[in-house]
C-alpha positions in Angstrom: -6.1 -156.1 60.4 -5.3 -159.2 62.0 -2.1 -157.5 63.8 -4.6 -155.2 66.0 -7.1 -157.6 66.5 -4.3 -160.1 67.9 -3.4 -157.0 70.2 -6.6 -156.6 71.5 -7.1 -160.0 72.7 -3.6 -159.9 74.5 -4.4 -156.8 76.1 -7.5 -158.6 77.5 -5.6 -161.4 78.8 -6.0 -164.1 76.1 -2.9 -166.1 75.6 -2.1 -166.3 71.8 -0.1 -168.7 69.4 0.5 -166.9 66.5 1.8 -167.5 62.8 2.2 -165.5 59.7 4.2 -165.0 56.5 4.7 -161.5 57.9 7.4 -162.0 60.4 7.6 -158.5 61.5 4.1 -158.9 62.8 4.9 -162.1 64.5 8.0 -160.4 66.2 5.5 -157.4 67.3 3.0 -159.8 68.8 5.7 -162.0 70.3 7.0 -158.9 72.2 3.6 -158.2 73.4 3.4 -161.7 75.0 2.1 -164.3 72.2 4.0 -167.3 71.2 5.1 -168.1 67.8 4.5 -171.1 66.0 6.0 -172.3 62.8 3.0 -173.2 61.0 -0.9 -173.6 60.9 -0.6 -177.0 61.9 1.2 -176.2 65.0 -1.1 -173.3 66.0 -4.1 -175.9 65.7 -2.0 -178.4 67.9 -1.5 -175.8 70.5 -5.1 -173.9 70.9 -8.8 -174.3 71.5 -9.6 -171.6 69.3 -8.1 -170.7 66.0 -8.7 -167.5 64.2 -7.4 -166.8 60.5 -7.4 -163.3 59.0 -6.3 -163.7 55.4 -6.5 -162.1 51.9 -8.6 -164.4 49.8 -10.3 -167.8 49.3 -7.2 -169.6 48.1 -5.3 -168.4 51.3 -7.5 -169.8 53.3 -8.2 -173.3 51.7 -4.1 -173.6 51.7 -3.7 -172.6 55.5 -6.7 -174.8 56.5 -6.4 -177.7 54.4 -3.1 -177.5 52.8 0.4 -179.4 53.7 1.2 -178.3 57.3 -2.3 -176.9 57.4 -4.7 -176.8 60.4 -6.4 -180.0 59.3 -3.2 -181.9 60.0 -2.8 -180.2 63.6 -6.7 -180.4 64.6 -7.8 -182.5 67.3 -11.5 -183.2 67.9 -13.3 -180.2 69.8 -11.0 -177.4 68.1 -13.3 -174.3 67.1 -12.1 -172.7 63.8 -13.2 -169.2 63.2 -12.0 -167.6 59.9 -12.6 -163.9 59.8 -11.3 -163.1 56.2 -13.5 -162.2 53.5 -13.9 -165.1 51.2 -16.2 -167.1 49.1 -18.9 -168.6 51.4 -18.7 -171.6 49.1 -15.2 -171.9 49.9 -16.2 -171.5 53.8 -18.5 -174.3 53.5 -15.9 -176.7 51.5 -13.5 -175.9 54.5 -16.0 -176.5 57.1 -17.1 -179.9 55.7 -13.4 -181.0 55.6 -12.9 -179.9 58.9 -15.9 -181.3 60.2 -14.4 -185.0 59.6 -11.8 -184.2 61.8 -14.3 -183.1 64.7 -13.6 -179.2 64.1 -16.6 -177.0 64.3 -16.0 -173.8 62.1 -17.4 -170.3 62.2 -17.3 -167.8 59.1 -17.1 -164.3 60.8 -15.9 -161.7 58.5 -15.5 -158.3 59.6 -16.2 -154.7 58.7 -14.7 -151.3 60.1 -11.4 -151.4 58.4 -8.1 -151.0 60.2 -9.2 -148.1 62.5 -12.1 -150.4 63.5 -9.8 -153.1 64.3 -7.6 -151.0 66.3 -10.4 -149.6 68.2 -12.1 -152.7 68.9 -15.3 -151.6 67.2 -15.7 -154.3 64.4 -18.7 -155.4 63.1 -18.5 -159.1 62.9 -20.8 -161.1 61.0 -20.9 -164.8 61.9 -22.0 -168.1 60.1 -22.1 -171.4 61.9 -23.7 -173.3 64.4 -25.5 -171.3 67.4 -23.7 -173.1 70.2 -20.4 -172.6 68.7 -21.0 -169.0 68.2 -21.9 -168.7 72.0 -18.7 -170.4 72.9 -16.8 -167.8 70.8 -18.8 -164.7 71.3 -16.9 -163.3 74.5 -13.6 -163.3 72.0 -15.4 -161.6 69.3 -16.4 -159.0 72.0 -13.1 -158.2 72.6 -12.4 -157.3 68.8 -15.8 -155.9 67.9 -19.0 -153.7 69.2 -21.6 -155.4 66.7 -21.6 -159.1 66.7 -24.4 -160.8 64.8 -24.9 -164.6 64.3 -26.5 -164.5 60.8 -27.7 -168.5 60.4 -25.2 -171.7 59.0 -22.0 -171.7 57.8 -21.7 -169.2 54.9 -24.2 -167.0 56.3 -21.4 -164.5 57.7 -19.5 -164.3 54.2 -22.8 -163.6 52.3 -23.7 -161.0 54.6 -20.1 -159.4 54.1 -20.4 -159.3 50.5 -23.6 -157.3 50.9 -21.6 -155.0 53.3 -19.0 -154.7 50.8 -21.5 -153.6 47.9 -22.4 -150.6 50.2 -19.2 -149.6 51.0 -17.7 -149.7 47.3 -21.0 -147.8 46.1 -20.6 -145.3 48.9 -17.0 -144.5 48.2 -17.8 -144.1 44.7 -20.8 -142.0 45.3 -18.5 -139.8 47.6 -16.1 -139.6 44.9 -18.5 -138.3 42.3 -20.2 -135.8 44.5 -16.6 -134.4 45.9 -15.4 -134.4 42.2 -18.8 -132.3 41.3 -18.0 -130.0 44.3 -14.4 -129.1 43.2 -15.5 -128.6 39.6 -18.0 -126.1 41.0 -15.2 -124.6 43.0 -16.6 -125.4 46.6 -14.4 -125.6 49.6 -13.8 -129.6 50.3 -13.7 -129.2 54.0 -17.1 -127.3 54.2 -18.4 -129.4 51.8 -17.6 -132.6 53.8 -19.2 -130.9 57.0 -22.1 -130.2 55.3 -22.6 -133.6 54.0 -21.9 -135.3 57.2 -24.7 -133.4 58.9 -27.4 -134.6 56.4 -29.0 -138.0 55.1 -25.8 -138.1 53.1 -23.6 -138.6 56.2 -22.0 -141.9 56.4 -19.4 -144.0 58.3 -17.2 -144.1 55.0 -17.4 -140.1 54.9 -16.3 -140.0 58.6 -13.4 -142.5 58.3 -12.1 -141.3 54.9 -12.7 -137.8 55.8 -8.9 -137.0 56.4 -7.9 -139.0 52.9 -10.1 -136.6 51.4 -8.8 -133.4 52.8 -5.2 -134.3 52.4 -5.8 -135.5 49.0 -3.4 -138.7 50.1 -4.8 -142.5 50.2 -2.6 -144.6 52.6 -4.3 -147.9 52.7 -6.6 -148.6 55.5 -8.0 -151.1 53.0 -6.7 -151.7 49.7 -8.1 -151.2 46.4 -6.6 -154.7 45.5 -8.5 -156.4 48.5 -11.7 -154.5 47.7 -11.6 -155.4 43.9 -11.3 -159.2 45.2 -14.2 -158.6 47.0 -16.2 -157.1 44.0 -15.0 -160.3 42.2 -16.7 -162.5 44.9 -19.7 -160.6 44.9 -20.2 -160.5 41.4 -19.5 -164.6 41.4 -22.3 -165.0 44.2 -24.5 -162.6 42.2 -24.3 -164.9 39.2 -24.8 -168.2 41.0 -27.8 -166.8 43.0 -29.3 -165.0 39.8 -29.2 -161.6 41.3 -28.5 -158.6 38.7 -26.2 -156.1 40.3 -25.8 -153.3 37.5 -24.4 -150.4 39.7 -21.9 -152.8 41.6 -20.5 -153.9 37.9 -19.8 -150.4 37.1 -18.0 -149.8 40.4 -15.8 -152.9 39.7 -14.8 -151.5 36.3 -13.6 -148.3 38.2 -12.0 -150.2 40.6 -10.3 -152.4 37.7 -9.3 -149.1 36.1 -7.5 -147.9 39.3 -5.4 -151.3 39.3 -4.7 -150.8 35.7 -3.1 -147.3 36.6 -1.1 -148.8 39.5 -3.2 -147.6 42.4 -4.1 -150.9 43.7 -2.0 -150.6 46.8 -4.1 -147.2 47.8 -7.0 -146.9 50.0 -10.3 -148.0 48.7 -11.3 -144.3 49.0 -8.9 -143.5 46.3 -11.6 -144.2 43.7 -12.1 -140.6 43.8 -8.9 -140.0 41.9 -10.1 -141.7 39.0 -13.4 -139.7 39.1 -11.7 -136.5 39.3 -9.4 -137.6 36.1 -12.7 -138.1 34.2 -13.7 -134.7 35.1 -10.5 -133.1 34.2 -9.4 -132.3 37.7 -6.6 -135.0 38.0 -3.3 -135.8 35.9 
């Protein structure tokens, strides 16, 4: 998702310095006008606002605090916005370490999937000091449509975890509903049209409709990544003392998908295991 977000910034006239382990992504952005850097440390030394979009908490810790990381190239006054979905506890740890170097941090995870990133209509959930948020808001507005300041550092992450509970549950409910409809002999396209027009309609149904109709689940957001998020959710729930019984069942379904080798599919592919349980699949 970082690639289309960066493209939108370039199209709006922002000057970018980019680094990634994914060299083709760097090459593509350089061809579009960005400058390349050899490390997070170099990026930090060449920009005023630094944004990361990474898979998981250890990746953010490594990029921010590790060897040749942001902390080694940071100067006082740098603003660091981490837009990854990670543990809010890790966000606070990274923020505290960077604050000692005069760096101000926002946690700003996003929702909307790859399509939302391409269309620049992401929901961006932000935690951190309000004055820092206000400074970065014009940048966020290039990448998203709904930008909300939710409180101190970590608040964005907790909100994103709540978001991921709803998305995973919605996709699982859609999978169950469509498996039931298929077993009953209903036409899938007509079923989706009817569901979309009522209270069951949702962004998930809208965005994943083509997947359900084609029966193919090329990743917009991978099962592996949503399974990671479900782990973060359950970890936070235990720490806060919040029972999440429905989410626990969904987590096990996503675990089963990974065991079956489907972790690289889109998270809407949870329907495939539900169809199999109904005797409709392989």
